[in-house]
C-alpha positions in Angstrom: 0.7 -22.0 17.4 -0.7 -22.8 13.9 1.9 -22.8 11.1 1.2 -20.5 8.2 3.0 -22.9 5.9 1.1 -25.3 3.7 -1.9 -24.4 1.5 -1.9 -20.8 2.6 -5.4 -21.0 4.1 -6.5 -18.2 6.4 -8.5 -20.6 8.6 -7.7 -20.2 12.3 -4.9 -17.7 11.7 -4.2 -15.0 14.3 -2.8 -11.7 13.0 -0.8 -9.0 14.7 -0.8 -5.6 13.1 2.2 -3.6 14.2 1.4 0.1 13.5 -2.0 1.6 13.6 -1.5 4.5 11.2 -3.2 5.1 7.9 -1.8 2.0 6.2 -2.1 -0.4 9.2 -5.6 0.8 9.8 -6.6 0.5 6.2 -5.3 -3.1 6.0 -7.0 -4.0 9.2 -10.3 -2.7 8.0 -9.9 -4.4 4.7 -9.2 -7.8 6.3 -12.2 -7.3 8.6 -14.4 -7.2 5.5 -13.3 -10.7 4.5 -15.5 -13.8 5.4 -12.6 -15.4 7.2 -11.9 -12.5 9.5 -13.3 -12.0 13.0 -12.2 -9.2 15.4 -11.0 -11.7 17.9 -8.1 -12.9 15.6 -6.5 -9.5 15.6 -4.1 -7.7 18.0 -3.0 -4.2 17.0 -0.1 -2.4 18.6 1.1 1.2 18.4 3.2 3.4 20.6 0.4 6.1 20.3 -2.5 5.0 22.5 -4.8 7.6 20.9 -4.6 5.5 17.7 -5.6 2.3 19.5 -8.6 3.5 21.4 -10.9 4.1 18.4 -9.9 0.7 16.9 -10.7 -1.1 20.1 -14.0 0.7 20.4 -15.3 0.6 16.8 -13.7 -2.6 15.4 -13.6 -4.6 18.7 -10.0 -5.8 18.1 -7.5 -6.4 20.9 -4.9 -3.6 21.3 -1.7 -3.0 23.1 1.2 -0.6 23.2 3.6 -3.6 23.6 4.8 -4.8 20.2 6.3 -8.0 21.6 3.0 -8.8 23.4 1.1 -8.3 20.1 3.3 -10.7 18.3 3.1 -13.5 20.9 0.8 -16.2 19.7 0.3 -14.6 16.2 0.6 -16.7 13.1 1.0 -13.6 10.8 2.7 -10.4 11.8 1.9 -7.4 9.6 4.6 -4.7 9.9 3.1 -1.3 9.0 5.4 1.2 10.7 7.5 4.1 9.4 10.9 3.3 7.9 12.5 5.5 10.6 11.4 3.2 13.4 11.7 -0.3 11.8 15.1 -1.0 13.6 13.5 -0.3 17.0 10.4 -2.3 16.2 12.3 -5.4 15.0 14.4 -5.3 18.1 11.2 -5.2 20.3 9.6 -8.2 18.6 12.8 -10.3 18.0 12.3 -12.4 21.1 8.6 -13.1 20.2 9.0 -14.2 16.6 9.5 -17.8 15.6 10.2 -19.6 12.4 6.6 -20.8 12.1 5.4 -17.3 11.9 5.2 -15.2 8.7 6.0 -11.5 8.4 4.3 -9.3 5.9 6.1 -6.0 5.7 4.7 -2.8 4.1 7.6 -0.7 5.3 9.2 1.3 2.5 12.8 0.4 1.8 12.9 -2.6 4.2 14.3 -5.6 2.4 13.3 -9.1 3.3 16.8 -10.2 4.0 17.3 -7.3 6.3 14.1 -8.1 8.3 15.1 -11.8 8.6 18.6 -10.9 9.7 17.4 -8.4 12.3 15.1 -11.1 13.7 18.0 -13.5 13.9 16.3 -16.6 12.3 15.0 -18.1 9.1 11.7 -16.4 9.3 9.3 -16.2 6.4 9.0 -12.6 5.1 6.8 -11.2 2.3 7.5 -7.6 1.3 4.6 -5.6 -0.1 4.0 -2.0 -1.2 0.3 -0.9 -1.1 -0.8 2.7 -1.4 -3.1 5.0 0.5 -6.0 4.0 -1.7 -6.2 0.9 0.5 -8.4 3.2 2.7 -11.2 2.8 0.1 -10.3 -0.8 -1.0 -8.6 0.3 -4.3 -4.9 -0.1 -3.5 -2.4 -1.0 -6.3 -0.1 -3.4 -4.3 3.0 -5.2 -5.4 4.5 -8.0 -3.4 7.6 -10.2 -3.4 8.6 -13.1 -1.1 11.8 -13.5 0.7 14.0 -16.6 0.4 12.4 -18.4 3.4 8.8 -17.8 2.3 6.9 -20.7 0.7 4.3 -20.7 -2.0 1.7 -21.2 0.7 3.0 -18.1 2.5 2.7 -16.1 -0.7 -0.8 -17.3 -1.2 -1.8 -16.3 2.3 -0.1 -12.9 1.9 -1.9 -12.3 -1.4 -5.3 -13.1 0.3 -4.6 -10.5 3.0 -3.4 -7.9 0.6 -6.2 -8.4 -1.9 -8.6 -7.3 0.9 -7.7 -3.7 0.0 -7.3 -3.9 -3.8 -5.3 -5.6 -6.6 -2.0 -7.4 -6.1 0.8 -8.0 -8.6 4.0 -10.0 -8.1 7.4 -8.4 -8.8 11.0 -9.2 -8.1 12.2 -7.6 -4.9 14.8 -5.5 -6.7 11.9 -3.7 -8.4 10.1 -2.7 -5.1 11.8 0.7 -5.0 10.4 1.4 -8.5 7.0 0.2 -7.3 7.2 2.6 -4.4 8.1 5.5 -6.7 5.2 4.7 -9.1 2.2 3.3 -7.3 3.3 3.8 -3.6 3.5 7.5 -4.1 1.2 7.5 -7.0 -2.0 8.7 -5.3 -0.2 11.9 -4.5 0.4 12.6 -8.2 -3.3 12.1 -8.9 -4.3 14.3 -6.0 -2.1 17.1 -7.2 -3.5 16.8 -10.8 -7.0 16.8 -9.3 -6.2 20.0 -7.3 -4.8 21.6 -10.4 -7.8 20.8 -12.5 -10.1 22.1 -9.8 -8.1 25.4 -9.5 -8.2 25.7 -13.3 -12.0 25.3 -13.3 -12.2 28.1 -10.7 -9.9 30.3 -12.8 -12.2 29.9 -15.9 -15.4 30.7 -13.8 -16.7 27.6 -12.2 -17.5 27.4 -8.5 -15.1 25.4 -6.4 -17.7 22.8 -5.6 -18.6 22.3 -9.2 -15.0 22.3 -10.4 -13.9 19.8 -7.8 -16.8 17.5 -8.6 -16.1 17.6 -12.3 -12.4 17.0 -11.8 -12.8 14.0 -9.6 -15.4 12.4 -11.8 -13.3 13.1 -14.9 -10.3 11.3 -13.3 -12.5 8.4 -12.1 -14.1 8.0 -15.6 -10.7 8.1 -17.4 -9.2 5.5 -15.0 -12.2 3.2 -15.5 -11.9 3.5 -19.3 -8.2 2.5 -19.2 -8.9 -0.4 -16.8 -12.0 -1.8 -18.6 -10.9 -1.3 -22.2 -7.3 -2.4 -21.8 -6.4 0.2 -24.4 -3.1 2.0 -24.3 -3.4 5.5 -22.8 -2.1 7.0 -26.0 -4.9 5.4 -28.0 -7.5 6.8 -25.6 -5.8 10.2 -25.7 -6.2 10.2 -29.5 -9.9 9.4 -29.2 -10.3 12.7 -27.4 -8.0 14.9 -29.5 -10.1 15.7 -32.6 -8.5 17.8 -35.3 -8.4 21.5 -34.6 -10.4 20.9 -31.3 -10.0 22.0 -27.7 -8.2 18.9 -26.5 -5.4 19.1 -29.0 -4.9 22.7 -28.0 -4.7 21.7 -24.3 -2.3 18.9 -25.2 0.0 21.3 -27.0 0.1 23.4 -23.8 0.8 20.4 -21.6 3.6 19.2 -23.8 5.2 22.6 -23.7 5.0 22.6 -19.9 6.6 19.1 -19.8 3.9 17.3 -17.8 5.0 13.8 -18.7 8.6 14.6 -18.1 7.7 16.1 -14.7 5.9 12.9 -13.8 8.8 10.7 -14.9 11.2 12.9 -12.8 8.8 12.6 -9.8 8.7 8.8 -10.0 12.5 8.6 -10.3 13.0 10.9 -7.3 10.6 8.8 -5.2 12.3 5.6 -6.3 15.7 7.0 -5.4 14.4 8.0 -2.0 13.0 4.5 -1.4 16.4 3.0 -2.2 18.1 5.4 0.2 15.7 4.3 3.0 16.7 0.7 2.3 20.5 1.4 2.9 21.1 0.1 6.5 
């Protein structure tokens, strides 16, 4: 088996993806877009055979319902399962994981020390939190490495995670906050988009037109923030001219407590992530 430690190169690495749901599937598709990736280096496992069949057919990757079998011979193991089943999955792969393998976990609330202790050895673990926008290659992902992970392991993990978007490094104690902000973040945006679309319909636009305008407005605003690097408050002031329509809308939003509601939502999601990590 090839060790993942060293310069972090993806050359000749074999990857097991445990969990073929939305996130596991998104990461798999992202990796397959990379120059170093060939279908033959991947083995995907899931308890639900109906999720595996389309992956085998369309992506030509190896599939199995046996998690332990998937891990055998893999250099990198990507854990992409629900927090509720992580105990069971770690028990199933324990006998197949060695210290030369690296674990990348995108399981909400699962700490690196917990994963290593459940596997019973000094295994390299990198914890990451992507979001569902990985499905379109635009994830905001944070990662942190466990105490047994080397700089080469972190480099390799970053290369894998960057296949679906941007990656930032954070201390592991901040991963619950990341989950609350960017992990759940697309849901906040979807809700805002739905609200804008409903508002457009209320003031007379067709659903199709309202939705198209809402989505493009969000996309354009996000691109302005990203490309200009300006603070959102500065950009907000550019739109709110004296006595205009936007300042009237802002007054209504402030009375409704939009920002406070978003802060409360991020805090609630952060708290829930911390609860999932208590094992």
